[in-house]
VEXDREN-2710 file (C-alpha; in Angstrom, 1 decimal):
% VEXDREN-2710
k/r/px/py/pz
1/MET/125.8/114.3/107.3
2/ASN/126.9/110.7/108.0
3/ARG/123.8/109.9/110.1
4/VAL/122.3/106.4/110.2
5/VAL/118.7/106.6/108.9
6/VAL/116.6/103.5/109.3
7/ILE/113.5/103.4/107.2
8/THR/110.7/100.7/107.4
9/GLY/108.5/100.2/104.4
10/ALA/111.4/101.3/102.3
11/GLY/110.4/99.2/99.3
12/GLY/107.5/101.4/98.7
13/VAL/107.1/104.5/96.5
14/LEU/107.1/107.1/99.3
15/CYS/109.7/105.7/101.7
16/SER/112.1/104.7/98.9
17/SER/112.1/108.4/97.9
18/PHE/113.1/109.3/101.5
19/ALA/115.9/106.8/101.4
20/LYS/117.3/108.2/98.2
21/PHE/117.0/111.8/99.6
22/PHE/118.9/111.0/102.9
23/ALA/121.6/109.1/100.9
24/GLU/122.1/112.0/98.6
25/LYS/122.7/114.2/101.8
26/GLY/125.5/111.8/102.8
27/ASP/123.6/109.8/105.3
28/LYS/123.9/106.0/105.6
29/VAL/120.6/104.4/105.0
30/ALA/119.0/101.1/106.1
31/LEU/116.1/100.1/103.9
32/LEU/113.8/97.7/105.8
33/ASP/110.9/95.9/104.1
34/LEU/109.1/92.5/104.1
35/ASN/109.7/92.6/100.3
36/LEU/113.5/92.3/100.3
37/GLU/113.7/92.4/96.5
38/ALA/112.0/95.9/96.4
39/ALA/114.2/97.3/99.1
40/GLN/117.3/95.8/97.5
41/GLY/116.5/97.3/94.2
42/TYR/116.4/100.9/95.8
43/ALA/119.5/100.1/97.9
44/ASP/121.4/99.1/94.7
45/GLU/120.3/102.3/93.0
46/ILE/121.6/104.4/95.9
47/VAL/124.9/102.6/96.0
48/LYS/125.2/102.9/92.2
49/ASN/124.8/106.7/92.7
50/GLY/127.6/106.8/95.3
51/GLY/125.6/106.6/98.4
52/VAL/125.7/104.2/101.3
53/ALA/122.7/101.9/101.7
54/LYS/121.9/98.4/102.7
55/ALA/118.6/96.5/102.4
56/TYR/117.2/94.2/105.1
57/LYS/114.2/91.9/105.1
58/CYS/112.1/92.8/108.1
59/ASN/108.7/92.0/109.4
60/VAL/107.6/94.9/111.6
61/LEU/105.1/92.7/113.4
62/ASP/107.7/90.2/114.5
63/MET/110.0/91.3/117.4
64/GLU/112.5/88.5/116.6
65/SER/112.8/89.7/113.0
66/ILE/113.2/93.3/114.1
67/ASN/115.8/92.6/116.7
68/ALA/117.9/90.6/114.3
69/VAL/117.7/93.4/111.7
70/HIS/118.6/95.9/114.6
71/GLU/121.8/93.9/115.3
72/ALA/122.6/93.7/111.6
73/VAL/122.2/97.5/111.2
74/LEU/124.4/98.2/114.2
75/ASN/127.2/95.9/112.8
76/ASP/126.9/97.2/109.2
77/LEU/126.1/101.0/109.6
78/GLY/126.2/101.9/113.3
79/LYS/123.6/103.2/115.8
80/CYS/120.4/104.6/114.4
81/ASP/120.1/108.4/114.5
82/ILE/116.8/108.7/112.6
83/LEU/114.0/106.1/112.5
84/ILE/111.3/106.6/109.9
85/ASN/108.4/104.3/110.6
86/GLY/106.9/104.0/107.1
87/ALA/105.6/100.5/107.0
88/GLY/101.8/100.4/106.7
89/GLY/98.9/99.8/104.4
90/ASN/95.4/98.5/103.9
91/SER/93.9/95.2/103.0
92/PRO/90.9/94.2/100.7
93/LYS/89.8/92.0/103.6
94/CYS/88.9/95.2/105.5
95/THR/87.6/97.3/102.7
96/THR/83.8/97.6/102.5
97/LYS/82.1/97.6/99.1
98/ASN/79.7/100.5/99.9
99/GLU/80.8/103.9/101.2
100/GLU/77.6/104.2/103.3
101/TYR/75.1/101.7/104.7
102/THR/73.0/100.3/102.0
103/GLU/69.9/98.2/102.4
104/GLY/70.9/94.5/102.5
105/ASP/74.4/95.1/103.9
106/GLU/73.4/93.3/107.0
107/CYS/72.7/90.2/105.0
108/ALA/75.8/90.4/102.8
109/GLU/77.5/87.1/101.9
110/ASP/79.1/87.7/98.6
111/PHE/80.6/91.1/99.3
112/LEU/82.2/92.8/102.2
113/SER/80.0/95.1/104.4
114/PHE/80.5/96.6/107.8
115/PHE/78.6/93.6/109.2
116/ASN/81.0/91.0/107.9
117/ILE/84.3/92.7/108.0
118/ASP/86.9/90.0/108.4
119/GLU/88.2/90.1/112.0
120/LYS/91.6/88.8/111.1
121/GLY/91.8/91.4/108.2
122/PHE/90.9/94.1/110.6
123/ASP/93.5/93.0/113.1
124/PHE/96.2/92.8/110.4
125/VAL/95.6/96.3/109.1
126/PHE/95.3/97.8/112.6
127/ASN/98.5/96.0/113.8
128/LEU/100.5/96.8/110.6
129/ASN/99.9/100.5/110.9
130/LEU/100.0/100.9/114.7
131/LYS/102.1/98.1/116.2
132/GLY/104.2/98.5/113.1
133/VAL/105.3/101.8/114.6
134/LEU/105.5/100.6/118.2
135/MET/107.8/97.5/117.6
136/PRO/110.5/99.0/115.4
137/SER/110.6/102.0/117.9
138/GLN/111.2/99.7/120.8
139/ALA/114.3/98.4/119.1
140/PHE/115.9/101.4/117.4
141/ILE/115.2/104.1/120.0
142/ARG/117.5/102.1/122.3
143/ASP/120.3/103.4/120.0
144/MET/119.2/107.1/120.6
145/LEU/119.4/107.1/124.4
146/GLY/122.0/109.4/125.8
147/ARG/122.9/110.8/122.4
148/GLU/122.2/114.1/120.7
149/GLY/120.3/114.9/117.4
150/CYS/118.2/111.7/117.3
151/SER/114.6/111.6/116.2
152/VAL/111.7/109.5/115.0
153/LEU/109.4/110.3/112.2
154/ASN/106.1/108.5/111.8
155/ILE/103.9/108.3/108.8
156/SER/100.3/109.2/109.7
157/SER/97.6/110.0/107.2
158/MET/94.7/112.3/106.3
159/ASN/92.6/109.4/107.6
160/ALA/93.7/110.4/111.1
161/TYR/91.9/113.7/110.8
162/ARG/89.0/112.7/108.5
163/PRO/88.3/109.0/108.2
164/LEU/87.7/107.9/104.7
165/THR/84.8/105.7/103.7
166/LYS/85.3/102.0/103.1
167/ILE/88.6/101.6/105.1
168/PRO/87.7/101.6/108.8
169/ALA/90.7/99.7/110.2
170/TYR/93.3/101.9/108.3
171/SER/91.6/105.1/109.4
172/ALA/91.4/104.1/113.0
173/ALA/95.0/102.9/113.0
174/LYS/96.4/106.1/111.5
175/ALA/94.5/108.1/114.1
176/GLY/96.3/105.9/116.6
177/VAL/99.6/106.7/114.9
178/SER/99.2/110.5/115.4
179/ASN/98.1/109.9/119.1
180/PHE/101.0/107.5/119.7
181/THR/103.4/110.1/118.1
182/GLN/102.4/112.6/120.8
183/TRP/102.8/109.9/123.5
184/LEU/106.3/109.0/122.4
185/ALA/107.3/112.6/122.1
186/VAL/106.4/113.3/125.8
187/HIS/107.9/110.0/126.9
188/PHE/111.3/110.7/125.4
189/ALA/111.5/114.5/125.6
190/LYS/113.9/114.6/128.5
191/GLU/116.2/112.4/126.5
192/ASN/116.1/114.9/123.7
193/ILE/114.7/112.3/121.3
194/ARG/112.1/114.2/119.1
195/VAL/109.2/112.3/117.7
196/ASN/107.0/113.8/115.0
197/ALA/104.9/112.7/112.0
198/ILE/103.8/113.7/108.7
199/ALA/100.1/113.2/107.4
200/PRO/100.2/112.7/103.6
201/GLY/97.1/113.5/101.7
202/PHE/96.6/111.6/98.4
203/PHE/99.6/110.2/96.7
204/VAL/99.6/107.4/94.1
205/THR/101.3/104.3/95.5
206/ASN/101.5/100.7/94.5
207/GLN/99.0/99.9/97.2
208/ASN/96.2/102.3/96.2
209/ARG/96.7/102.5/92.5
210/GLY/93.9/99.9/92.0
211/LEU/91.4/102.0/93.9
212/LEU/92.3/105.2/92.1
213/PHE/92.6/104.1/88.4
214/ASN/90.7/101.6/86.3
215/GLU/92.7/99.1/84.2
216/ASP/92.5/101.4/81.2
217/GLY/94.1/104.2/83.2
218/SER/91.0/106.3/83.6
219/ALA/90.1/107.8/87.0
220/THR/87.7/105.8/89.2
221/PRO/84.7/107.6/90.9
222/ARG/86.7/107.6/94.1
223/THR/89.5/109.5/92.4
224/GLU/87.1/112.1/91.1
225/LYS/85.8/112.6/94.7
226/ILE/89.3/112.9/96.1
227/LEU/90.3/115.6/93.5
228/ARG/87.1/117.5/94.0
229/SER/88.0/117.7/97.7
230/THR/91.6/118.7/97.2
231/PRO/91.9/122.4/96.5
232/MET/95.0/121.9/94.4
233/GLY/93.1/119.5/92.2
234/ARG/95.8/116.8/91.9
235/PHE/97.6/114.0/93.6
236/GLY/100.8/114.8/95.5
237/GLU/104.3/113.7/94.2
238/SER/106.6/111.8/96.6
239/GLU/109.2/114.6/96.3
240/GLU/106.7/117.0/97.8
241/LEU/107.1/115.3/101.1
242/LEU/110.8/115.8/101.3
243/GLY/110.9/119.4/102.7
244/ALA/108.8/118.5/105.7
245/VAL/110.7/115.2/106.3
246/GLU/114.1/117.0/106.1
247/TRP/112.9/119.8/108.5
248/LEU/111.4/117.4/111.1
249/CYS/114.6/115.3/111.0
250/ASP/116.9/118.2/111.3
251/ALA/118.0/118.6/115.0
252/ASP/119.2/122.2/114.3
253/LYS/116.3/123.6/112.3
254/ALA/113.6/121.7/114.2
255/GLY/115.3/121.2/117.6
256/PHE/112.3/122.4/119.6
257/VAL/109.7/120.6/117.5
258/THR/108.3/117.4/118.9
259/GLY/104.9/115.8/119.1
260/VAL/103.5/117.4/116.0
261/THR/101.8/115.9/112.9
262/ILE/102.2/118.0/109.7
263/PRO/99.5/117.7/107.1
264/ILE/100.9/117.6/103.5
265/ASP/97.7/117.3/101.4
266/GLY/97.2/120.0/98.8
267/GLY/94.6/121.7/101.1
268/PHE/92.4/118.7/101.7
269/SER/92.2/119.1/105.5
270/ALA/91.4/122.8/105.0
271/TYR/88.5/122.4/102.6
272/SER/84.9/122.3/103.8
273/GLY/83.5/121.1/100.6
274/VAL/81.8/124.5/99.9
END
């Protein structure tokens, strides 16, 4: 297709699969990540398989870094047609030990509770997930003005619908991503720039693996809860996101679709628990 697809967080499991998918379709892919080594590894793999890809080190919370990468992408690949805002994540500094209030939480000193959540940790998680959508969009949407077929795809989460226990900043930020997706969609509708999002359910990534599995590979109690609440009874595979990603980024097939967030969750959001 020869579009320029810019993907933040492209050194991760899910967004690297997006990069490989678009490259296989003939698009030129810019893989942006703070971890340049991870992004470079996937870019090399794409090039080895005959695709066009380039990796860039980018801090999505630093406008100077984003602007520098934007200029580099313009020079190397051309104007951005599709921006996928995939950078995000949680932090142990904003993950409570207990799922619900437990007596003594208010006096906690040697573990994290609601009462002693690290303020800087909360700010980092909230900013990474929400401002990490805002700031790259400010740079790369400039390329889309006055052109046809351009779109933005944000990565929301099941947390946006039903906040998970223990991770308050991540849940609140992803709710913000869904809301901001709608805002951007309205703001740029007359420019024919579509803005949508996907809300993945539970997928195993490098960031959440430690919460889902013990060192011996057995499931943690949290994993057992997740799978009981997912009607399909399993985690998703990154390839199972690709159909929705392709559709939402296709100006012909989804040309009148903007401002929506599509759950891809094995039925999690539909299940009442009974």
